[in-house]
Residue, then its C-alpha position, 0 to 999 in steps of 0.5 A: m836151515q835153522d839158525e841155532a844162534a837165534p834164541l841165544r841172540a834173543l836171550i842176550e838182546g832181552f838181557s841187555a834190554q832188561d826185558q824178562a818176557s823176551m828172555r823167558a821166551a828164549l828159554a826152555e822151561d827145563l833149562v839147565a844153566y852153568v853160570t860163572n861164579a866169583e871164584g871162576g867156577v860155575d854154579r848149576v842152575d836148574g829151570r828157566e825161572a831159577y835162571l831168571r831169578r839169578l839174573a834179577n840182581l844184574k840191573a843198572p841204570t846204564f847197562s848193555v850186553a852186545v854179541t860180538q861174535s857168533v860161531a856155529v858148533p854142532p847142529d844143536q848148539a850155538m856159541v856167542m861172545v858178548e861185551i858187557r858194559a854197565e855203570r852204577k853207583g859211580r862205578s863202571l864195568h867192562n867185561f867179556a863173556a862167552f855163552l854156549a847153548r844147546v837148542r831144542e825146538q828153537r829154545i835154549c835148553e842148556l846154557w854155559m856162561v864163562e866170563a873173562l873176569p868173574a871176580y871183577s863182575d861179582d864185585f861190581w854187582r855186589 
């Protein structure tokens, strides 16, 4: 049986380690991602490299993202909840997010992300 959540966990682990190569390996080249914006909506991002560029600004000396729960959904999908902690410029971030991924050939080809507090995160990363 294939573990559909494996590439999503690998993406989150690579993101937490700020390891672009690991993140790239988990994503399909033609990825379509939906990323939460500060207004609580989502921005569509097309392509693996565009998605990685979108995440490039999310760097901090102290940063961790940990999967707190993983749920099996339809056979080609996986959902995980994550806890996000970061510190930078004397400020702290503690937030939660959910990721839903469609997986094809053990790579994420479609990704939705929803944060608990999008405006708070946007302010922190600015």
